[in-house]
C-alpha positions as CSV (number, residue, x, y, z in Angstrom):
1,X,124.5,-21.2,13.0
2,X,123.2,-24.1,14.5
3,X,120.9,-26.6,12.5
4,X,119.9,-28.2,15.9
5,X,120.2,-27.8,19.7
6,X,120.5,-29.9,22.6
7,X,117.1,-29.2,23.6
8,X,116.0,-30.9,20.3
9,X,118.2,-33.7,20.8
10,X,116.8,-34.2,24.3
11,X,113.0,-33.9,23.0
12,X,114.0,-36.7,20.3
13,X,115.5,-39.2,22.8
14,X,113.2,-38.4,25.7
15,X,114.8,-37.6,29.0
16,X,115.7,-41.0,30.3
17,X,117.4,-42.2,27.2
18,X,119.0,-38.6,26.7
19,X,120.6,-39.0,30.2
20,X,121.8,-42.6,29.6
21,X,123.4,-41.8,26.1
22,X,124.9,-38.4,27.4
23,X,126.2,-39.3,30.8
24,X,129.4,-41.0,30.2
25,X,130.2,-41.7,33.8
26,X,127.0,-43.1,35.5
27,X,124.4,-43.3,32.6
28,X,121.8,-41.4,34.8
29,X,122.4,-37.7,34.6
30,X,122.4,-35.8,31.4
31,X,125.6,-34.2,30.6
32,X,125.0,-31.0,28.6
33,X,128.7,-30.8,27.6
34,X,128.6,-34.3,26.1
35,X,125.1,-33.4,24.4
36,X,126.7,-30.1,22.8
37,X,129.7,-32.3,21.5
38,X,127.4,-34.9,19.8
39,X,125.3,-31.9,18.4
40,X,128.5,-30.4,16.9
41,X,129.7,-33.6,15.6
42,X,126.5,-34.2,13.7
43,X,126.5,-30.7,12.3
44,X,130.3,-30.7,11.2
45,X,129.4,-34.3,9.5
46,X,126.5,-32.7,7.8
47,X,128.5,-29.5,6.7
48,X,131.1,-31.8,5.4
49,X,128.7,-32.9,2.7
50,X,126.9,-29.8,2.2
51,X,130.1,-27.7,1.7
52,X,130.8,-29.4,-1.6
53,X,128.0,-27.3,-3.2
54,X,126.8,-24.7,-0.7
55,X,128.3,-22.3,1.7
56,X,128.1,-23.8,5.1
57,X,126.9,-23.4,7.6
58,X,123.6,-22.9,5.7
59,X,122.1,-19.7,6.8
60,X,118.5,-20.7,8.1
61,X,117.5,-17.1,8.7
62,X,117.8,-16.6,4.9
63,X,116.4,-19.7,3.8
64,X,113.8,-20.9,6.7
65,X,112.3,-23.4,4.4
66,X,115.5,-25.6,5.0
67,X,115.1,-25.7,8.7
68,X,112.7,-28.6,9.1
69,X,114.6,-30.8,6.4
70,X,118.1,-30.2,7.9
71,X,116.8,-30.4,11.5
72,X,115.3,-34.0,10.8
73,X,118.6,-35.2,8.9
74,X,121.0,-33.7,11.6
75,X,118.8,-35.1,14.5
76,X,119.2,-38.6,12.6
77,X,122.9,-38.0,12.7
78,X,123.1,-36.8,16.2
79,X,121.0,-39.8,17.4
80,X,123.5,-42.2,15.9
81,X,126.3,-40.3,17.3
82,X,124.9,-40.5,20.8
83,X,124.4,-44.3,20.8
84,X,127.7,-45.0,19.3
85,X,129.4,-42.8,22.0
86,X,127.7,-44.3,25.0
87,X,129.7,-46.5,27.1
88,X,126.5,-48.1,28.5
89,X,125.2,-49.4,24.9
90,X,126.6,-52.4,23.0
91,X,124.8,-52.2,19.8
92,X,123.0,-49.3,17.7
93,X,119.4,-50.2,17.1
94,X,118.5,-51.3,13.6
95,X,115.9,-48.3,13.4
96,X,118.8,-45.7,14.2
97,X,121.3,-47.4,11.9
98,X,118.5,-47.0,9.1
99,X,118.0,-43.4,9.7
100,X,121.7,-42.6,9.7
101,X,121.9,-44.4,6.4
102,X,118.9,-42.5,5.0
103,X,120.3,-39.3,6.2
104,X,123.8,-40.0,4.8
105,X,122.2,-41.0,1.6
106,X,120.2,-37.6,1.4
107,X,123.5,-35.5,2.1
108,X,125.3,-37.3,-0.6
109,X,122.6,-36.6,-2.8
110,X,122.6,-32.9,-1.9
111,X,126.5,-32.8,-2.2
112,X,126.0,-34.5,-5.9
113,X,123.5,-32.0,-6.8
114,X,120.6,-34.4,-7.2
115,X,118.9,-32.7,-4.2
116,X,118.8,-28.8,-4.8
117,X,119.1,-26.3,-1.6
118,X,118.7,-22.8,-2.1
119,X,121.9,-21.0,-1.2
120,X,123.7,-17.9,-1.4
121,X,126.5,-19.8,-3.2
122,X,125.9,-21.0,-6.8
123,X,126.3,-24.7,-7.5
124,X,129.8,-25.6,-8.4
125,X,130.5,-27.1,-11.8
126,X,128.7,-26.5,-15.1
127,X,126.2,-23.7,-15.6
128,X,122.8,-23.9,-17.2
129,X,124.1,-23.3,-20.4
130,X,125.0,-26.0,-23.1
131,X,128.4,-26.9,-22.4
132,X,129.0,-28.7,-25.8
133,X,132.3,-28.0,-27.6
134,X,132.2,-24.6,-29.4
135,X,134.2,-23.7,-32.5
136,X,134.2,-21.2,-35.0
137,X,135.7,-21.3,-38.6
138,X,137.9,-19.0,-40.5
139,X,137.1,-18.0,-44.3
140,X,138.8,-20.5,-46.7
141,X,142.3,-19.3,-47.8
142,X,141.9,-21.5,-51.5
143,X,138.6,-22.0,-52.8
144,X,137.7,-24.6,-55.2
145,X,137.8,-21.9,-58.1
146,X,141.3,-21.0,-57.2
147,X,142.4,-24.4,-57.1
148,X,140.8,-25.5,-60.7
149,X,143.4,-27.5,-62.5
150,X,145.8,-28.2,-59.8
């Protein structure tokens, strides 16, 4: 299941920039195959973080409340990937780097459990129970009365 589409990437970048960042030959005509590769890379990067705690890809039909947040974060990843992959761009703008870093922090938080997403798979690690040590004792073999005088 896709978190974003190439149409959403195009809308985010605008048609001129979308063509410049996806056309690897001339930088003037949008290349849908290159755009799909950018989207696939961004989704794979997102899943690499989410898979630590959740079944991936996250099913957005079961959890529609996640579609907006995942769309925004994955678009941040995709935009950075588009800028880095273009032969017609020297440097990634600071705004894009900032959004990318924030998206990575969010995915790291989700992987660490600081951001809880609903999922069909329970979180890995300890449960909600108290996980302190548990022990039981047996009855004493010798009581103080039996050892009196020893």
